[in-house]
C-alpha positions in Angstrom: 0.0 0.0 -0.1 1.5 3.4 -0.9 2.0 5.8 2.0 -0.7 8.2 2.9 0.3 11.7 1.9 0.9 14.1 4.9 -1.8 16.7 5.6 -1.1 20.2 4.5 0.1 22.6 7.2 -2.4 25.3 5.9 -3.8 27.2 8.8 -6.1 29.6 6.9 -9.8 29.8 7.7 -10.4 27.4 4.8 -8.4 24.7 6.6 -11.6 23.9 8.7 -13.0 22.8 5.4 -9.9 21.0 4.3 -10.1 17.5 2.8 -8.5 14.6 4.7 -7.0 11.9 2.7 -7.6 8.4 3.7 -6.8 5.2 1.7 -6.2 7.4 -1.3 -9.7 8.8 -1.3 -10.7 12.3 -0.4 -13.6 12.7 2.0 -14.9 15.9 3.6 -13.4 16.5 7.0 -15.7 17.0 10.0 -15.9 20.5 11.3 -14.5 21.3 14.7 -16.9 20.5 17.5 -17.6 24.1 18.2 -17.6 25.4 14.6 -21.4 25.6 14.3 -21.8 27.2 17.8 -19.3 29.8 16.9 -21.1 30.5 13.7 -24.5 30.7 15.6 -23.1 33.5 17.7 -22.0 35.6 14.8 -24.0 38.7 13.9 -25.7 38.0 10.6 -27.0 41.0 8.7 -30.4 40.7 7.0 -28.6 41.2 3.6 -25.5 39.1 3.9 -22.5 39.3 1.7 -21.8 36.8 -1.2 -19.9 33.9 0.2 -16.6 33.7 -1.6 -16.5 29.9 -1.2 -19.7 28.6 -2.9 -19.0 25.0 -2.1 -18.6 25.1 1.7 -19.7 27.4 4.6 -18.4 26.9 8.1 -17.1 23.5 7.0 -20.5 22.4 5.8 -21.7 21.4 2.3 -23.3 24.4 0.5 -26.8 22.9 0.6 -26.6 22.1 4.3 -25.0 25.4 5.1 -27.9 27.2 3.3 -30.4 25.4 5.2 -28.7 26.0 8.5 -28.3 29.8 7.8 -32.0 30.0 6.9 -32.9 28.3 10.2 -30.6 30.7 12.2 -32.1 33.8 10.6 -35.5 32.5 11.1 -35.0 31.9 14.8 -33.2 35.2 15.2 -30.4 33.4 17.2 -27.6 35.3 15.6 -29.3 38.6 14.9 -27.6 41.5 16.5 -29.1 42.9 19.7 -31.5 45.6 19.2 -33.2 48.0 21.7 -36.6 46.7 22.8 -39.5 48.8 21.7 -41.3 50.7 24.6 -44.2 48.4 24.2 -42.1 45.4 25.2 -40.9 47.0 28.5 -40.0 45.5 30.9 -37.9 42.6 29.6 -35.7 42.4 32.6 -35.8 43.3 36.3 -36.7 46.9 37.3 -34.6 48.2 40.1 -36.5 50.4 42.6 -34.2 52.6 44.6 -35.2 53.7 48.1 -33.4 56.7 49.5 -33.5 55.5 53.1 -32.3 52.4 55.0 -34.5 49.3 55.4 -37.2 49.3 58.0 -38.6 52.8 57.6 -42.0 53.7 56.2 -40.7 54.5 52.8 -38.9 51.2 52.6 -42.0 49.3 53.7 -44.3 51.1 51.3 -41.8 50.7 48.3 -41.6 47.0 48.8 -45.3 46.6 49.0 -46.0 48.5 45.7 -42.8 47.1 44.1 -44.0 43.5 44.8 -47.5 44.1 43.1 -45.8 45.8 40.1 -43.5 43.0 39.7 -46.5 40.6 39.6 -48.0 42.8 37.0 -45.0 43.0 34.8 -43.8 39.4 35.1 -40.4 40.7 36.1 -38.7 41.1 39.6 -38.7 44.6 41.1 -35.8 44.4 43.7 -35.6 47.2 46.2 -32.2 48.9 46.3 -31.8 50.8 49.7 -29.2 53.6 49.4 -29.6 55.6 52.6 -27.6 58.7 53.6 -27.5 62.5 53.1 -31.2 62.7 53.8 -31.9 60.8 50.6 -29.6 62.7 48.4 -27.2 59.8 47.7 -29.9 57.6 46.2 -31.5 60.5 44.4 -28.4 61.6 42.7 -27.6 57.9 41.8 -31.0 57.6 40.0 -30.5 61.0 38.2 -27.3 59.7 36.7 -28.9 56.4 35.4 -30.0 55.8 31.8 -33.5 56.8 31.0 -34.5 53.3 29.9 -37.0 52.6 32.7 -34.9 49.9 34.5 -33.9 52.1 37.4 -36.7 54.0 39.2 -36.6 56.1 42.4 -39.2 55.7 45.2 -38.9 59.4 46.2 -40.6 61.4 48.9 -41.2 65.1 49.6 -38.0 65.1 51.5 -35.8 64.1 48.6 -37.5 66.4 46.0 -39.0 69.3 47.8 -37.3 69.7 51.2 -33.7 68.6 51.0 -33.0 70.7 47.8 -34.4 73.7 49.7 -32.2 73.1 52.7 -28.8 72.1 51.2 -26.8 72.1 48.0 -27.5 68.9 46.0 -25.7 67.8 42.9 -29.1 67.3 41.0 -32.0 69.4 39.9 -35.2 67.9 41.4 -37.3 68.8 38.4 -34.9 68.9 35.4 -33.0 65.7 36.2 -36.1 63.5 36.8 -39.3 62.3 35.0 -42.2 62.3 37.6 -44.3 59.2 37.0 -46.9 58.8 39.7 -47.7 60.1 43.2 -48.3 56.8 45.1 -49.5 58.0 48.5 -49.6 60.9 50.9 -49.5 60.8 54.6 -49.3 63.1 57.6 -46.6 62.5 60.2 -47.3 61.6 63.8 -45.9 63.7 66.7 -44.7 61.3 69.3 -42.8 61.8 72.6 -41.1 59.6 75.1 -43.5 58.5 77.9 -41.2 60.1 80.5 -42.2 63.6 79.0 -44.9 65.0 81.2 -47.2 66.0 78.3 -50.3 64.4 76.8 -51.3 66.8 74.1 -49.8 69.5 71.8 -50.7 72.3 74.1 -48.9 70.8 77.0 -45.9 70.0 74.7 -45.7 73.8 73.6 -46.0 74.9 77.2 -43.0 72.7 78.2 -40.9 73.8 75.3 -41.5 77.4 76.2 -40.5 76.7 79.7 -37.4 74.8 78.8 -36.1 76.5 75.6 -33.4 74.5 73.8 -33.4 71.7 76.3 -35.4 69.1 74.6 -34.1 67.0 71.7 -36.1 66.5 68.5 -35.0 63.6 66.4 -35.6 63.4 62.6 -34.9 61.1 59.6 -32.1 63.6 58.6 -31.5 67.1 57.9 -33.8 68.3 55.1 -36.3 65.5 55.5 -40.0 65.9 56.1 -39.5 64.9 59.6 -37.0 67.7 60.2 -39.1 70.4 58.5 -42.3 69.4 60.4 -40.4 70.2 63.6 -39.0 73.4 62.3 -42.5 74.4 61.2 -43.6 73.9 64.8 -40.7 76.0 66.1 -41.6 78.9 63.9 -45.4 78.8 64.3 -45.3 77.9 68.0 -42.4 80.2 68.8 -40.5 77.5 70.6 -37.0 76.1 70.5 -35.7 72.5 70.2 -32.3 70.9 69.5 -32.5 69.0 66.1 -30.9 65.6 66.2 -30.7 64.1 62.6 -30.5 60.3 61.9 -30.0 58.2 58.8 -33.6 57.2 58.4 -36.8 56.6 60.5 -35.8 53.3 61.9 -32.7 54.7 63.7 -34.7 57.8 65.0 -37.5 55.8 66.5 -35.0 53.4 68.0 -33.3 56.2 70.0 -36.7 57.6 71.0 -37.7 54.2 72.3 -34.3 54.2 74.3 -35.1 57.6 75.8 -32.1 59.2 74.0 -34.3 61.9 72.4 -37.5 63.6 73.7 -39.7 63.7 70.6 -40.0 62.9 66.9 -42.1 63.6 63.9 -42.5 60.1 62.3 -44.8 58.4 59.9 -47.8 56.8 61.5 -46.9 53.4 60.2 -43.7 53.5 62.4 -45.3 55.1 65.4 -48.6 53.2 65.8 -47.2 49.8 67.0 -45.1 51.6 69.6 -47.8 53.9 70.7 -50.2 50.9 71.2 -47.6 49.1 73.4 -47.1 52.3 75.4 -43.5 52.7 74.5 -44.1 56.2 73.0 -47.0 58.6 73.3 -48.8 59.7 70.1 -49.9 63.3 70.6 -51.2 64.4 67.1 -50.9 64.1 63.3 -49.6 66.8 61.1 -52.2 66.6 58.3 -54.9 69.2 57.5 -57.6 66.9 58.9 -57.9 63.9 61.2 -56.9 60.5 59.7 -60.0 58.6 58.8 -58.8 55.4 60.4 -57.8 57.3 63.6 -60.7 59.8 64.3 -59.7 60.2 68.0 -56.2 61.5 67.1 -56.2 65.3 66.8 -54.1 67.4 64.4 -51.3 69.8 65.3 -53.3 72.4 63.4 -56.1 72.2 65.9 -53.7 73.7 68.5 -51.6 75.7 66.0 -54.1 77.0 63.3 -52.6 76.7 59.8 -50.1 74.1 60.7 -49.7 71.3 58.1 -46.8 69.0 57.2 -47.9 66.3 54.9 -45.5 64.2 52.9 -45.9 62.3 49.7 -44.3 59.1 48.3 -44.0 58.7 44.6 -42.1 57.0 41.7 -39.8 59.0 39.4 -37.3 57.9 36.8 -34.3 59.7 35.3 -34.8 62.5 32.8 -36.0 61.7 29.3 -37.9 58.6 30.3 -40.0 57.3 27.3 -43.6 58.3 27.5 -44.7 54.8 27.0 -42.8 53.6 30.1 -44.2 56.5 32.1 -47.7 55.8 31.1 -47.2 52.0 31.9 -45.9 52.6 35.4 -48.5 55.2 36.1 -51.5 53.0 35.0 -50.2 49.8 36.6 -49.5 51.7 39.9 -53.0 53.2 39.8 -54.4 49.7 39.4 -52.4 48.4 42.4 -53.7 51.3 44.5 -57.3 50.2 43.7 -56.8 46.7 45.1 -58.9 46.3 48.2 -56.2 44.7 50.3 -53.7 47.4 49.3 -56.1 50.2 50.3 -56.8 48.4 53.5 -53.1 48.1 54.3 -52.3 51.7 53.5 -55.2 53.0 55.6 -54.0 51.0 58.6 -50.6 52.7 58.3 -52.0 56.2 57.9 -51.4 56.4 54.2 -53.9 57.9 51.7 -53.7 56.5 48.1 -52.9 59.3 45.6 -52.3 58.2 41.9 -53.1 60.8 39.4 -51.3 62.0 36.2 -47.7 62.5 35.8 -48.4 66.2 35.1 -50.4 66.6 38.4 -47.4 65.0 40.2 -45.0 67.4 38.6 -47.1 70.3 39.8 -47.2 68.9 43.3 -43.3 68.7 43.4 -42.9 72.3 42.2 -45.5 73.6 44.6 -43.9 71.9 47.6 -40.4 73.2 46.5 -41.8 76.7 46.8 -43.5 76.0 50.1 -40.5 74.6 51.8 -38.0 76.9 50.4 -40.0 79.8 52.0 -39.9 78.0 55.5 -36.2 77.2 55.0 -35.4 80.9 54.5 -37.7 82.1 57.3 -36.2 79.6 59.8 -32.6 80.1 58.5 -32.2 76.4 58.2 -28.7 75.1 57.1 -27.2 71.7 56.7 -25.6 70.7 60.0 
């Protein structure tokens, strides 16, 4: 038998389709095991170029190659990635950034709404807590994200109306965001430590006047709704208190429970469990009227006419968010807020469902900016 000729050392791309020579006969060589998989990952334009080697493609006979190529194109396996149309949103998880640590009212409400939205969208809505700087850290983070709808902010009046009025922030609360929907509004609750010898707002004001600058007032942080509610009482009631800012409501209520501070303006959802157990004393709410689910709880305004410090909780996205995404989130949130179990839960926590249009939410933000900026100037509030 004559010797088998040695294989050529050709290493060009066509070597994958080289012919092997066995027993003096030429048979097509099998392609490398990963040749087809490599081919399937290649981007194939709708109008492909003419193949320079008509007889073989990727090491396959021309007829088989043509069939394979047709299947790949039909399935879209190797088509280049394209931006999803707005109508297809969302096609991946939507991150909901909360500007305060876990455990506070903002976090609890965001998780409740986020879970329902995730169920409606068929995609997870993970909550990303980024506390600090009275919410400015998370707010700035979202302002710098792409406007694709996959990073949203669960904002509050503190982050978008109060904090910008109190301190210099690196974002514009209006220009750098797309307001989507006002989820809920809520008054705060004025709570004191049980050791304080007061049982109503009038008695508290009398004590503050008798002991100016001696009682500590905790807050969620400088420039938050909790802080400004106290500052509003100081201005309208002509009293003085020492402001002690914390990084969120959970830390503030913890120190109040421990007797390290005297009083706190906190969300009703945070204060009610402790008030029922007698660990704190709930004196009043800060809304314009009594909370429907708590008719026996007076408002601060009943003692200080004109006093009101209501906060809102809403969803915003980065600037230039597609209108289709805005409308989708707005409509789905409105449907969530209509669910009987959600409304019942919100009422029990002192929240009032809001909803409404993105335009109405934008007007709410601008109105609050003007309101709190006036108080900040009057009270000469500065970041501590």
